[in-house]
C-alpha positions as CSV (number, residue, x, y, z in Angstrom):
1,M,-46.6,-1.8,26.5
2,K,-46.9,1.0,26.5
3,S,-44.2,2.2,29.0
4,V,-41.8,0.5,27.6
5,I,-42.2,2.1,24.3
6,S,-42.1,5.5,26.0
7,S,-39.1,5.0,27.6
8,T,-37.2,3.5,24.4
9,F,-39.3,6.7,23.2
10,V,-37.9,8.0,26.8
11,A,-33.6,6.3,25.8
12,A,-33.6,8.0,21.8
13,M,-35.3,11.4,22.8
14,R,-31.9,11.6,24.8
15,S,-30.0,9.6,22.4
16,N,-30.1,12.2,20.2
17,K,-29.7,14.8,22.3
18,D,-26.1,13.4,24.0
19,I,-25.4,13.2,20.0
20,W,-26.8,16.7,19.2
21,N,-24.2,17.6,22.6
22,I,-21.1,16.6,21.3
23,T,-21.5,17.1,17.5
24,Y,-23.0,20.5,17.8
25,P,-19.3,22.1,19.3
26,I,-17.5,20.3,15.9
27,I,-20.0,21.4,13.3
28,L,-18.8,25.5,14.4
29,G,-15.1,24.3,14.7
30,L,-15.8,23.3,11.0
31,V,-18.1,26.8,10.1
32,A,-14.6,28.9,11.8
33,Q,-11.8,27.5,9.9
34,N,-14.8,28.6,6.7
35,V,-14.4,31.6,7.8
36,I,-10.5,31.4,8.0
37,N,-10.5,30.1,4.1
38,V,-13.5,32.9,3.1
39,T,-11.2,35.8,5.0
40,D,-7.8,34.9,3.3
41,T,-9.8,34.7,0.6
42,A,-11.1,38.2,1.3
43,F,-8.0,39.3,1.8
44,L,-5.5,38.6,-0.9
45,G,-7.3,40.1,-3.2
46,R,-7.3,42.8,-2.3
47,V,-3.6,42.3,-2.9
48,G,-2.9,40.9,-6.6
49,E,-4.4,38.4,-8.5
50,A,-1.1,36.8,-8.5
51,E,-1.2,36.4,-4.9
52,L,-5.2,35.7,-5.8
53,G,-4.2,32.2,-7.6
54,A,-0.8,31.2,-5.8
55,S,-2.4,31.1,-2.5
56,A,-4.8,28.6,-4.2
57,I,-2.7,26.8,-5.3
58,G,0.4,26.5,-3.2
59,G,-2.8,26.0,-0.4
60,L,-4.1,22.8,-2.2
61,F,-0.8,21.4,-2.8
62,Y,-0.3,22.5,1.3
63,I,-3.5,20.5,1.6
64,A,-2.9,17.3,0.4
65,L,-0.6,17.2,1.8
66,F,-2.0,18.5,5.3
67,M,-4.7,15.1,4.8
68,L,-2.0,12.8,5.8
69,G,-1.4,13.8,9.0
70,F,-5.7,14.1,9.4
71,G,-6.0,11.3,8.1
72,F,-3.4,9.7,10.8
73,G,-5.9,11.8,13.1
74,I,-8.9,10.8,12.3
75,G,-7.1,6.9,12.5
76,A,-6.8,7.4,16.5
77,Q,-9.3,9.0,17.3
78,I,-11.5,5.8,16.9
79,L,-8.8,4.2,18.3
80,M,-8.8,6.3,21.2
81,A,-13.2,6.8,21.3
82,R,-12.8,3.0,21.9
83,R,-10.6,3.0,25.0
84,N,-12.7,6.2,26.2
85,G,-15.3,3.5,25.9
86,E,-14.1,0.4,27.4
87,R,-13.3,3.1,30.5
88,N,-10.1,1.8,29.6
89,F,-8.2,6.1,29.5
90,R,-4.4,5.1,30.2
91,D,-4.9,3.1,26.3
92,I,-6.2,6.9,25.6
93,G,-2.8,8.0,26.4
94,R,-0.5,5.7,24.7
95,I,-2.4,6.3,22.0
96,F,-2.5,9.9,22.4
97,D,2.1,9.3,22.7
98,Q,2.4,7.0,19.6
99,S,-0.1,9.1,17.5
100,L,2.4,12.3,19.1
101,Y,5.6,10.3,17.8
102,F,4.1,8.8,14.6
103,L,2.6,12.6,14.0
104,F,5.6,15.1,14.5
105,A,7.9,12.9,12.8
106,L,5.9,12.4,9.4
107,A,6.2,16.4,10.1
108,V,9.6,16.5,9.7
109,V,9.0,14.0,6.1
110,L,6.5,16.5,4.6
111,W,8.0,19.8,5.8
112,A,11.6,18.1,4.3
113,F,9.5,16.8,1.0
114,I,7.5,20.3,1.0
115,W,11.0,22.3,1.4
116,F,12.8,20.8,-1.0
117,L,10.9,19.4,-3.2
118,S,7.8,22.2,-4.0
119,P,9.7,24.5,-6.0
120,G,10.9,21.6,-9.2
121,I,6.7,20.4,-8.2
122,L,4.8,23.4,-8.4
123,R,7.1,25.3,-11.9
124,D,6.0,22.4,-13.3
125,A,2.5,23.0,-12.8
126,I,2.5,26.4,-13.1
127,A,2.4,28.0,-16.4
128,S,2.8,32.1,-15.5
129,P,6.1,32.5,-13.6
130,D,4.4,35.5,-11.7
131,V,1.7,33.0,-9.7
132,Y,4.4,30.5,-9.8
133,K,6.8,32.9,-7.6
134,K,4.6,34.0,-5.3
135,S,3.5,30.1,-5.1
136,V,6.5,29.5,-3.8
137,E,7.0,32.5,-1.3
138,Y,3.5,31.6,-0.4
139,I,4.3,27.8,0.5
140,D,8.5,28.9,2.1
141,Y,6.4,30.6,5.3
142,R,3.4,27.7,5.5
143,I,5.7,25.8,5.7
144,F,6.2,25.6,8.6
145,G,1.9,25.5,10.1
146,I,2.9,22.1,9.4
147,F,3.5,21.2,12.7
148,F,1.2,23.3,14.5
149,A,-1.3,21.8,12.0
150,F,-0.8,17.7,13.2
151,M,0.0,19.1,17.0
152,N,-3.9,20.2,16.1
153,V,-5.3,17.5,14.2
154,L,-4.3,15.0,17.2
155,F,-6.0,17.3,19.9
156,R,-9.2,17.3,17.8
157,S,-9.3,14.2,17.5
158,F,-8.4,13.8,21.5
159,Y,-10.7,16.1,22.7
160,I,-13.5,13.7,20.1
161,S,-12.9,10.7,21.1
162,I,-14.0,12.1,24.9
163,T,-16.9,14.0,24.0
164,R,-15.2,17.1,25.1
165,T,-16.1,18.8,21.6
166,L,-17.1,22.1,23.4
167,I,-13.3,23.1,23.9
168,I,-12.8,22.5,20.1
169,T,-15.3,24.9,19.3
170,M,-13.7,27.6,21.7
171,G,-9.9,27.1,19.9
172,A,-12.0,27.2,16.3
173,A,-13.5,30.9,17.4
174,I,-10.0,31.7,19.4
175,M,-8.2,30.7,15.7
176,A,-10.8,32.9,13.3
177,V,-10.5,36.1,15.2
178,V,-7.1,36.1,15.7
179,N,-6.5,35.1,11.8
180,I,-8.6,38.0,11.1
181,V,-6.8,40.4,13.0
182,L,-3.5,39.2,12.0
183,D,-4.3,39.1,8.0
184,Y,-5.7,42.5,8.9
185,V,-2.6,43.8,9.5
186,M,0.3,42.4,8.5
187,I,-0.2,41.3,4.7
188,F,-1.2,45.8,4.5
189,G,0.8,46.2,7.1
190,H,-0.8,48.5,10.1
191,A,-0.5,49.0,13.3
192,G,3.4,48.6,12.6
193,F,3.4,46.1,11.0
194,P,5.8,45.2,7.7
195,E,3.5,44.9,4.7
196,M,3.5,41.2,3.7
197,G,1.2,40.9,1.8
198,I,0.5,37.0,0.5
199,A,4.4,36.0,2.8
């Protein structure tokens, strides 16, 4: 009886360690995303109040639409993780490919939606003409990121489903560092870059 309890305890400890090894890189990746958001806010806060407000409103508008692709990515992650548990690796590739096609098509639809309809939607939602103008300027640049963001969602889902989450942490850390550097040089116009402000 004692040996059964002991082996159960060891198995539980091993399971907890395995779970931690998979989840802590995901946690660090989310921390890096928050570093990016704080950095963007800090830099744009130095440009002006209108720019800061415009980036917040434009960012929320973008995120609301981005969540459509993110939700699909979570669904693909569940399906790929199940196939990984079944050791059916060929079907992981099929799910990845189909998800890639769908997310690219969704990105095209959302890009067109944002490009053509966001000025009218934002005009009705924003009272300040200055904040409205800067929100549209912000969205005009941010819109092209939806293609890359959806591909990032898919690869993130893939690496989580096959429990190779350390890659997500490395990618997020590189993204955070590059974002800080490019924010500094492109918002304020350093190192030979034009001063672009919110754009």
